[in-house]
DRENLOMI-661027 format. One record per residue (C-alpha): residue number from 1; residue in one letter; x, y, z. Coordinates in nm, 2 decimals. Example, Ala and Ser with C-alpha at 12.3 -4.5 7.8 and 13.67 -1.06 7.14 Angstrom:
i	aa	x	y	z
1	a	1.23	-0.45	0.78;
2	s	1.37	-0.11	0.71;
# end
This chain:
i	aa	x	y	z
1	m	0.42	-16.32	-14.23;
2	r	0.37	-16.57	-13.94;
3	r	0.27	-16.57	-13.58;
4	t	0.54	-16.70	-13.34;
5	d	0.67	-16.68	-12.99;
6	l	1.02	-16.56	-12.91;
7	r	1.17	-16.75	-12.62;
8	l	1.34	-16.52	-12.38;
9	s	1.51	-16.59	-12.05;
10	y	1.20	-16.54	-11.84;
11	g	0.93	-16.67	-12.08;
12	p	0.78	-16.61	-12.43;
13	v	0.70	-16.29	-12.61;
14	a	0.44	-16.30	-12.89;
15	a	0.55	-16.18	-13.23;
16	l	0.47	-16.14	-13.60;
17	r	0.77	-16.22	-13.82;
18	a	0.78	-16.12	-14.19;
19	q	1.04	-16.23	-14.44;
20	p	1.08	-16.16	-14.81;
21	t	0.87	-16.39	-15.03;
22	s	1.17	-16.43	-15.26;
23	g	1.55	-16.40	-15.21;
24	g	1.73	-16.40	-14.88;
25	t	1.74	-16.17	-14.58;
26	v	2.06	-16.00	-14.67;
27	l	2.00	-15.68	-14.47;
28	a	2.00	-15.62	-14.10;
29	p	1.66	-15.72	-13.94;
30	a	1.42	-15.48	-13.77;
31	v	1.22	-15.50	-13.45;
32	l	0.90	-15.29	-13.41;
33	v	0.75	-15.20	-13.06;
34	h	0.39	-15.08	-13.02;
35	g	0.26	-14.80	-12.80;
36	f	0.02	-14.77	-12.51;
37	t	-0.29	-14.99	-12.55;
38	g	-0.14	-15.12	-12.88;
39	s	0.00	-15.45	-13.00;
40	k	0.21	-15.61	-13.27;
41	e	-0.09	-15.59	-13.51;
42	d	-0.05	-15.22	-13.53;
43	f	0.23	-15.28	-13.78;
44	i	0.05	-15.53	-14.00;
45	a	0.02	-15.28	-14.28;
46	l	0.40	-15.23	-14.28;
47	l	0.54	-15.57	-14.22;
48	q	0.54	-15.73	-14.57;
49	s	0.64	-15.42	-14.76;
50	l	0.93	-15.37	-14.52;
51	a	1.03	-15.73	-14.55;
52	q	1.02	-15.72	-14.93;
53	a	1.32	-15.48	-14.92;
54	g	1.53	-15.79	-14.82;
55	r	1.52	-15.80	-14.44;
56	e	1.34	-15.99	-14.16;
57	v	1.09	-15.76	-13.97;
58	v	0.95	-15.86	-13.63;
59	a	0.67	-15.69	-13.44;
60	i	0.62	-15.79	-13.08;
61	d	0.36	-15.77	-12.80;
62	l	0.52	-15.62	-12.49;
63	p	0.48	-15.84	-12.17;
64	g	0.13	-15.85	-12.04;
65	t	-0.01	-15.71	-12.37;
66	y	-0.25	-15.92	-12.58;
67	r	-0.07	-16.25	-12.66;
68	s	0.24	-16.20	-12.44;
69	p	0.21	-16.33	-12.09;
70	g	0.29	-16.09	-11.80;
71	p	0.44	-16.16	-11.46;
72	e	0.10	-16.25	-11.31;
73	t	0.09	-16.58	-11.52;
74	l	0.46	-16.65	-11.57;
75	t	0.67	-16.91	-11.39;
76	p	1.03	-16.81	-11.49;
77	p	1.33	-17.03	-11.42;
78	p	1.49	-17.01	-11.08;
79	g	1.69	-16.69	-11.03;
80	v	1.53	-16.51	-11.32;
81	e	1.30	-16.21	-11.25;
82	p	1.01	-16.15	-11.48;
83	p	0.95	-15.80	-11.62;
84	d	0.75	-15.57	-11.40;
85	y	0.59	-15.34	-11.66;
86	r	0.82	-15.05	-11.58;
87	l	1.02	-14.88	-11.86;
88	s	1.36	-15.01	-11.75;
89	s	1.22	-15.37	-11.73;
90	l	1.05	-15.34	-12.07;
91	g	1.36	-15.19	-12.22;
92	a	1.56	-15.50	-12.10;
93	v	1.29	-15.72	-12.26;
94	v	1.33	-15.54	-12.59;
95	g	1.71	-15.57	-12.56;
96	e	1.68	-15.94	-12.52;
97	v	1.44	-15.95	-12.83;
98	l	1.71	-15.77	-13.03;
99	d	1.97	-16.03	-12.93;
100	v	1.73	-16.31	-13.04;
101	v	1.63	-16.16	-13.37;
102	g	1.97	-16.03	-13.46;
103	d	2.15	-16.34	-13.34;
104	g	2.42	-16.11	-13.20;
105	g	2.43	-15.88	-13.50;
106	p	2.30	-15.52	-13.54;
107	v	1.92	-15.47	-13.55;
108	h	1.71	-15.16	-13.65;
109	l	1.47	-15.07	-13.37;
110	v	1.14	-14.88	-13.41;
111	g	0.93	-14.76	-13.12;
112	h	0.58	-14.61	-13.17;
113	s	0.45	-14.37	-12.90;
114	f	0.50	-14.53	-12.56;
115	g	0.71	-14.79	-12.74;
116	g	0.95	-14.51	-12.83;
117	l	1.02	-14.46	-12.46;
118	v	1.07	-14.83	-12.42;
119	c	1.32	-14.83	-12.71;
120	q	1.51	-14.54	-12.56;
121	e	1.56	-14.77	-12.26;
122	a	1.66	-15.06	-12.48;
123	a	1.92	-14.85	-12.67;
124	l	2.07	-14.75	-12.33;
125	t	2.10	-15.10	-12.20;
126	e	2.36	-15.20	-12.45;
127	l	2.25	-15.57	-12.44;
128	a	2.26	-15.60	-12.82;
129	p	2.41	-15.39	-13.10;
130	l	2.17	-15.15	-13.28;
131	a	2.19	-15.05	-13.65;
132	s	1.95	-14.76	-13.59;
133	l	1.68	-14.62	-13.37;
134	t	1.35	-14.47	-13.50;
135	l	1.12	-14.28	-13.26;
136	m	0.77	-14.27	-13.42;
137	c	0.52	-14.03	-13.28;
138	s	0.70	-14.04	-12.95;
139	g	0.87	-13.79	-12.72;
140	p	1.17	-13.73	-12.50;
141	g	0.99	-13.81	-12.18;
142	a	0.66	-13.77	-12.00;
143	l	0.35	-13.71	-12.20;
144	s	0.17	-13.39	-12.10;
145	g	-0.13	-13.18	-12.20;
146	p	-0.46	-13.32	-12.34;
147	a	-0.31	-13.64	-12.46;
148	a	-0.21	-13.73	-12.11;
149	d	-0.57	-13.73	-11.99;
150	r	-0.64	-14.08	-12.14;
151	a	-0.36	-14.23	-11.93;
152	r	-0.48	-14.05	-11.62;
153	n	-0.84	-14.16	-11.67;
154	l	-0.73	-14.53	-11.72;
155	i	-0.53	-14.52	-11.40;
156	a	-0.82	-14.38	-11.21;
157	a	-1.06	-14.64	-11.36;
158	l	-0.84	-14.94	-11.28;
159	s	-0.65	-14.86	-10.97;
160	m	-0.93	-14.96	-10.72;
161	d	-1.03	-15.27	-10.92;
162	p	-0.77	-15.41	-11.17;
163	s	-0.98	-15.71	-11.25;
164	p	-1.08	-15.87	-11.58;
165	e	-1.44	-15.78	-11.49;
166	r	-1.35	-15.42	-11.46;
167	l	-1.18	-15.42	-11.80;
168	l	-1.50	-15.56	-11.95;
169	t	-1.71	-15.29	-11.79;
170	l	-1.46	-15.02	-11.91;
171	w	-1.48	-15.16	-12.26;
172	d	-1.86	-15.16	-12.26;
173	e	-1.89	-14.81	-12.10;
174	r	-1.61	-14.62	-12.28;
175	f	-1.38	-14.80	-12.52;
176	a	-1.64	-14.97	-12.74;
177	a	-1.77	-14.63	-12.85;
178	e	-1.42	-14.51	-12.92;
179	a	-1.35	-14.82	-13.13;
180	r	-1.66	-14.78	-13.34;
181	a	-1.57	-14.42	-13.40;
182	r	-1.23	-14.53	-13.54;
183	t	-1.36	-14.79	-13.78;
184	v	-1.68	-14.91	-13.95;
185	k	-1.54	-15.26	-13.98;
186	p	-1.70	-15.49	-13.72;
187	e	-1.41	-15.74	-13.74;
188	v	-1.17	-15.46	-13.64;
189	v	-1.39	-15.36	-13.35;
190	d	-1.40	-15.73	-13.24;
191	f	-1.02	-15.74	-13.25;
192	l	-0.98	-15.42	-13.05;
193	r	-1.22	-15.56	-12.79;
194	e	-1.03	-15.90	-12.77;
195	r	-0.69	-15.71	-12.74;
196	f	-0.82	-15.48	-12.46;
197	l	-0.97	-15.76	-12.26;
198	n	-0.66	-15.98	-12.30;
199	t	-0.41	-15.72	-12.18;
200	s	-0.32	-15.71	-11.81;
201	a	-0.49	-15.43	-11.61;
202	l	-0.17	-15.39	-11.41;
203	a	0.02	-15.35	-11.73;
204	f	-0.22	-15.07	-11.83;
205	i	-0.17	-14.90	-11.50;
206	r	0.21	-14.92	-11.49;
207	m	0.26	-14.82	-11.85;
208	a	0.02	-14.52	-11.80;
209	e	0.21	-14.42	-11.49;
210	d	0.54	-14.42	-11.69;
211	l	0.38	-14.23	-11.97;
212	l	0.30	-13.96	-11.72;
213	g	0.63	-13.98	-11.53;
214	a	0.91	-14.08	-11.77;
215	r	1.22	-13.88	-11.73;
216	d	1.39	-13.72	-12.03;
217	r	1.69	-13.94	-12.13;
218	i	1.76	-13.78	-12.47;
219	d	2.09	-13.62	-12.36;
220	e	2.21	-13.97	-12.25;
221	l	2.09	-14.12	-12.58;
222	a	2.27	-13.85	-12.78;
223	e	2.60	-13.98	-12.63;
224	v	2.54	-14.32	-12.80;
225	d	2.69	-14.34	-13.15;
226	l	2.36	-14.44	-13.32;
227	p	2.18	-14.33	-13.64;
228	a	1.84	-14.20	-13.54;
229	l	1.52	-14.10	-13.71;
230	v	1.23	-13.90	-13.56;
231	l	0.91	-13.97	-13.76;
232	y	0.56	-13.84	-13.70;
233	g	0.24	-13.76	-13.87;
234	e	0.17	-13.39	-13.95;
235	n	-0.15	-13.41	-13.74;
236	d	0.00	-13.60	-13.45;
237	d	-0.18	-13.50	-13.13;
238	a	0.03	-13.68	-12.86;
239	w	0.37	-13.52	-12.78;
240	p	0.37	-13.16	-12.92;
241	l	0.53	-13.14	-13.26;
242	a	0.78	-12.88	-13.14;
243	e	0.89	-13.12	-12.87;
244	q	0.95	-13.39	-13.12;
245	d	1.14	-13.15	-13.34;
246	g	1.35	-13.05	-13.04;
247	m	1.42	-13.41	-12.96;
248	a	1.54	-13.47	-13.32;
249	e	1.78	-13.17	-13.29;
250	r	1.92	-13.29	-12.96;
251	l	1.98	-13.64	-13.10;
252	g	2.13	-13.51	-13.42;
253	a	1.86	-13.73	-13.58;
254	r	1.69	-13.70	-13.92;
255	r	1.33	-13.57	-13.89;
256	l	1.05	-13.69	-14.13;
257	v	0.69	-13.57	-14.13;
258	v	0.43	-13.79	-14.29;
259	p	0.17	-13.59	-14.47;
260	g	-0.20	-13.66	-14.39;
261	a	-0.12	-13.88	-14.10;
262	g	-0.19	-13.83	-13.73;
263	h	-0.05	-14.03	-13.43;
264	s	-0.04	-14.36	-13.62;
265	p	0.13	-14.32	-13.96;
266	n	0.20	-14.70	-13.95;
267	v	-0.18	-14.74	-13.99;
268	e	-0.28	-14.42	-14.16;
269	a	-0.01	-14.39	-14.43;
270	p	0.17	-14.73	-14.43;
271	e	0.33	-14.70	-14.78;
272	t	0.48	-14.36	-14.70;
273	t	0.60	-14.49	-14.37;
274	s	0.74	-14.81	-14.51;
275	s	0.93	-14.62	-14.78;
276	a	1.07	-14.38	-14.52;
277	l	1.19	-14.65	-14.29;
278	t	1.34	-14.86	-14.57;
279	g	1.52	-14.57	-14.72;
280	f	1.66	-14.47	-14.38;
281	w	1.77	-14.82	-14.29;
282	n	1.93	-14.88	-14.63;
283	e	2.12	-14.55	-14.61;
284	t	2.25	-14.63	-14.26;
285	e	2.37	-14.97	-14.37;
286	s	2.53	-14.83	-14.68;
287	v	2.73	-14.58	-14.47;
288	g	2.83	-14.85	-14.23;
289	r	2.98	-15.05	-14.52;
290	r	3.20	-14.76	-14.64;
# end
């Protein structure tokens, strides 16, 4: 597994790339897209086990997130518009990533939470062929209920002052305690702090707005001839489980529930999640070869 930058038309996207330690990458590659306040590191526990099945696996930072620069700091070539943090723009970025990773061939695409909404947009842009689409702990459209409160609170906290200093204050007053509640490892808390402070406040605001306002595009997506998997933890507390089940039915997608996991089976049950993804990917490729 190595840290790299993918060179896109407007600028770089930070990535972690994993390849098998032995043998070649004979299977279609995969691209993994993180959720709101996340990053490519959310998939570290999956990357090597997924790659060992014989494929390259790439996890990215969306623009403005952690190590990927956003439009505030980019100087794109003349005539090229940088991404603006909206879902359509982020979907186009992921579409370009698919083209780079797949070198024009089909790629498996996985989106976690907000990343699932981004991947829906990417699947509808048709910039690059997809081998499959997995929506992990994601939903058909806008987030609602108690899980939406975090997005609303972040918008309220940053809208009047989207400065780095405000991010630091928010970390100290709110997010540091949340991080320590999630893990007892100080190095993980340090990483979460670094990631939060190195993500664009404007990116947080725009992504939160789209989490709360995304329109349902599942019927459009169902018209695309694309193998799909809806995967979530049995204790997922973001989109209602019934809503995710309904999304799978509308897509004609396979549904898989990860026992003992919540909103992040990629972190909470990585071996089960890796096995599920590899099995699904292998089956779709096997069907495609018939």
